[in-house]
N, C-alpha and C positions, 0 to 999 in steps of 0.2 A: 412637121411631124405636128400626131395630137396633144394636149393638153387635157386634165379634167375642167381646167378652167379654162380652155380655150369654145366661143359658141359652136354652136352644132353640126357637123355640115350630112350632104347627101353621102351617097354611096357615090355617084356620081366622081364628085372632088376627092372622097375617099378613094379611089383605084385610078385620079388621074394622079395624086399623089406615092401612090404606093406599084403600080409600074413604070417611076419614070426609078425607079430607084434603086438600082439593085437586091443589096441591105435589108433593105423593109420589104420587097415583094421574097426574097428565099424567105426574111423572118418572113411573112406573111406566110412564107407554103407552110414554114414546118405548124406552124398554127392552124392553119387548113387539116392539116393532116393530122394534127393529133386532136380537133376539133369529130375530125372523121370516126378519127378510133374509137372517142371516146363517148360518141354519140349515137355507138352501135351501143355499149355493155351500160348506157342507161337508158336506155333505148328497152333492152331487153330488162333489165333491174326491173322496171318500170309493166312490162309485161308479167311477169314470176310475179310482184304485192300484188298487181291489184289487177290479170284478166285471167278471168277464170278462160281454162285447154282448151281447145277446138270453137269460143269463142270470135265475135268477129273481131272484137277489140285485139286479142292472138293475133290470131294470124294478120292483123291488118300489122301489130308491132310488130310483130315479127320479120314479116315483105321490110317493112320501113327499115329496121332494126339492119338485116344484107345491104339492101342500097347501100346503107352508111358503113357500108364494111368496104361496098365496089367504091364507092369516092376516093375512100382514105387506101384502094389499091390504086384507083386511076392520081389522085394527087403524090401519095409513093414513087408512080413514073416521075411524073415529075420535076419530085426533087432528082432522083436517079439520071434523071435528062440534064442536069443541070451539074451533075457529080457530087449531089449529097445524097448521102445515106436518110432515113427515111427512117427518125427514133423520136417517138415525142417528147419534146422538149415541154420543158413547165410544167405550168401549179393547170389541170384542167379546166378546172374551178374558181379561178384568178379574180375573175372582171365577169362576168357579164354574169356568167351558170352562179358566180354567188347568189346573187341578188333574185335571181330566179324561184332557185329549185328548195331555198326553203319554204317555198310558195306551196311546194306539189305534197298535197295530204292523202288523193287518194284519185282515182286513175282517172276522173276528170279532171282535174287542177293538172294529175300533172301532161295529160293531152290538152288545157286553156296553151301552162306552159312552150310547148311542144311548139304548139299552132304561133305563137307569138311572136318563137320564137325562129320557126319555122317564115312566115310573113317573112321578115326581117333580112335575116337571109337570101332570101325573093330579090328583093330590093339590090342587096351586091351582087348577085349572082348574076341577073339581069341587064350590068353598068358590064360585069368584065365581061360575058359573053355579046354582047352588044357594039364594042365598041372595036372597030376595028386598029386602033391604034397597038390594043394586046398581042401579047406575044402568041403566036395563031397558036401557037402547044395548048398552051392555058386558056384562052378564049377557045379553043376543041373540048379540052376537056369539060369547062363547064359551062360549056352550046351543054354537050350532050347530059350533062348532069340537073341542069337544070328543066327537063322535066318532072321530073321524082324528086325535087324539090315543090314542083305544084305538088303534083300526092302526094306528098311529106303532111306541104300544109290542108292539104283537103283532108286529107284522114283523118288527121290532129285535132282537124275543129268540128267534123263531126264525128266525133268521139268528148267534145267534151259540151259541158251549154254556154248561154246565153249566161249566169248564172256566174260559173266557172273561169271562165270568159273577164269578166268582169274583175274579180275578187283577185285572181292574177296580174291586169293592167298594170298596177301600177310597181309590181315587183318588174314587171322585165319595159315598162318607163324607167326607174330606176338600171337595167339594163343597160339600154340604150345612153342614161345620159351617162352610164362610163367607160360606153364607147366610142363616148363623141359623136354619136348616129342622131338624127334630126327622126322624127316616130313615122 
């Protein structure tokens, strides 16, 4: 298990540790469920605070939030298949988001934070979807999520600016450090 004082790990190393330990796998599935549920809420809040109705940003953020809700449903099905009730467990902003959300001051910085987060998630999802040793149901769900997460990263990046990406980069690095992941 990773501690804050440990060296950062790759997503593949993190996944290999997680998939082989049933208690870690279940805790991770609950964290994924929480993350997907709360992502939809955060994205809608960003949209409502900073995107004009009918604008491209409003439309893109609405689509992304809807897909995040779908992902929550799919992860909820994985929990059900393991005899677990899909519930939001733990504080949604206790680690990565605690470091990154304070950098959000407008649409561009909010989307920059989203782009950074989605790029990080892509590395994890690619590790899971490409792992032949992963539980087949998990691999299938994350293979289904993968193209949508690629779209999310591109969409967020298209709504950010080079300046907002740079301005939020340090917060993202702090978030990665808290998770114990490499950049």
